[in-house]
C-alpha positions, -999 to 999 in steps of 0.1 A, spaced: -360 82 -72 -388 102 -88 -411 94 -59 -389 116 -37 -390 145 -62 -426 145 -75 -458 149 -56 -494 152 -69 -512 175 -46 -548 173 -59 -572 202 -53 -558 233 -37 -580 264 -31 -549 286 -34 -536 272 -67 -521 306 -77 -496 304 -48 -486 269 -59 -481 280 -95 -459 309 -82 -436 283 -65 -433 261 -97 -410 265 -126 -435 250 -151 -469 233 -153 -479 203 -174 -512 198 -192 -510 161 -203 -545 156 -218 -547 152 -256 -582 168 -258 -591 201 -243 -615 229 -251 -602 261 -235 -582 249 -204 -584 276 -177 -555 259 -159 -532 272 -186 -543 308 -181 -540 304 -143 -505 290 -147 -494 318 -171 -509 345 -149 -488 333 -120 -456 333 -141 -455 295 -143 -445 283 -178 -472 259 -193 -461 228 -212 -489 210 -232 -495 188 -262 -498 207 -295 -534 198 -301 -555 216 -327 -578 235 -302 -573 248 -267 -536 249 -257 -524 259 -292 -548 289 -291 -533 301 -258 -496 291 -259 -471 306 -284 -442 281 -284 -410 296 -271 -427 329 -261 -451 320 -232 -449 282 -230 -441 250 -249 
């Protein structure tokens, strides 16, 4: 069951340590300006996955190079 494999942790003051543990991060919003969470994820070596919206993620992520 997915409930046994997926947990939503909420706010974490040491998010970088959590990103280091993860294989990827998801940004599921369809409208973003310049999401810092993508930069934080990438800086910790955690591959970001986001919608290909016109502004924001598409300005930061190069598909197949540093995210999807």
